[in-house]
Structures are given as C-alpha cells and as structure tokens.
C-alpha positions in Angstrom: -6.2 -21.5 -16.1 -5.2 -18.0 -14.7 -4.9 -17.2 -11.2 -3.9 -13.6 -10.1 -4.0 -12.0 -6.7 -5.8 -8.8 -6.5 -5.7 -8.2 -2.7 -3.4 -9.3 -0.2 -1.3 -8.1 2.9 1.5 -7.3 0.5 1.7 -6.0 -3.0 4.5 -6.9 -6.0 3.0 -3.8 -7.9 3.5 -1.0 -6.3 0.7 0.8 -7.9 -1.8 -1.9 -6.4 -3.2 -1.4 -2.4 -2.3 -4.1 0.3 -5.1 -4.8 2.9 -5.6 -7.6 5.1 -7.3 -10.4 3.8 -7.2 -12.3 0.2 -9.2 -11.9 -3.0 -8.1 -13.8 -6.3 -9.3 -13.9 -9.5 -9.4 -17.1 -11.4 -10.0 -17.5 -15.1 -10.7 -20.9 -16.9 -11.7 -21.5 -20.5 -15.3 -21.4 -19.3 -15.5 -19.0 -16.2 -14.2 -15.7 -14.4 -14.4 -16.5 -10.9 -13.8 -14.3 -7.9 -13.3 -15.8 -4.5 -13.8 -13.3 -2.2 -13.4 -9.4 -2.5 -11.4 -7.8 0.3 -12.5 -5.3 3.1 -12.6 -2.3 0.9 -12.6 -1.0 -2.7 -9.1 -2.1 -3.3 -10.0 -4.9 -5.2 -11.6 -2.8 -7.8 -8.7 -0.5 -8.0 -6.0 -3.3 -8.2 -8.0 -4.8 -10.7 -7.9 -1.8 -12.8 -4.5 -1.7 -12.3 -3.8 -5.3 -13.3 -6.2 -4.9 -16.5 -9.0 -7.3 -14.8 -12.3 -6.9 -16.1 -14.6 -7.4 -13.2 -18.1 -6.7 -14.8 -17.2 -10.0 -16.8 -16.8 -12.2 -13.9 -19.9 -14.6 -13.6 -19.2 -15.9 -10.2 -18.3 -14.0 -7.0 -17.9 -16.4 -3.9 -18.2 -14.8 -0.5 -17.0 -17.0 2.2 -17.4 -14.6 4.9 -18.3 -11.0 5.9 -16.6 -7.9 7.2 -18.1 -5.8 9.9 -18.8 -2.3 8.8 -17.1 0.3 11.5 -19.1 3.4 12.1 -17.7 6.1 14.4 -19.5 6.7 17.6 -20.9 10.1 17.8 
C-alpha cells in the first residue's frame, strides 16, 4: 500500500503548494483512491510534482464541500 499526502497545511517538497485542508492519494494492489481534493487546483499541481497520475484514480471520495467565494460588486 502507498499513501502520499497531496495537500496539507505544510509541505516537505518546496515545489508543492500548501493550503488548508487535506488530500491524500492511496494506492493498493487493486485500487487508486483520492479521499478529498482540497480547496483549489493545488491537488493537481502537487500530483504532477509528485508523479501521481490523477486520471488513473478509480475512486474519489468527497467528504464535504467548500464554498466558492465570489467578490461582491
């Protein structure tokens, strides 16, 4: 089993983006899982840096939503 943190409040790899929240990648012999995706596209950018093939994920699990903030005009 492989477990890799994609998004978190801190980063070990300075090429990755930190943000509030948590997204991890879990790979087993049978499945590639993505529990939560974070708030922005940081998960995509960090996956590229960490050589994680997101299109190969077979199950995404969204535990909760994040509001979209729009400026008031």
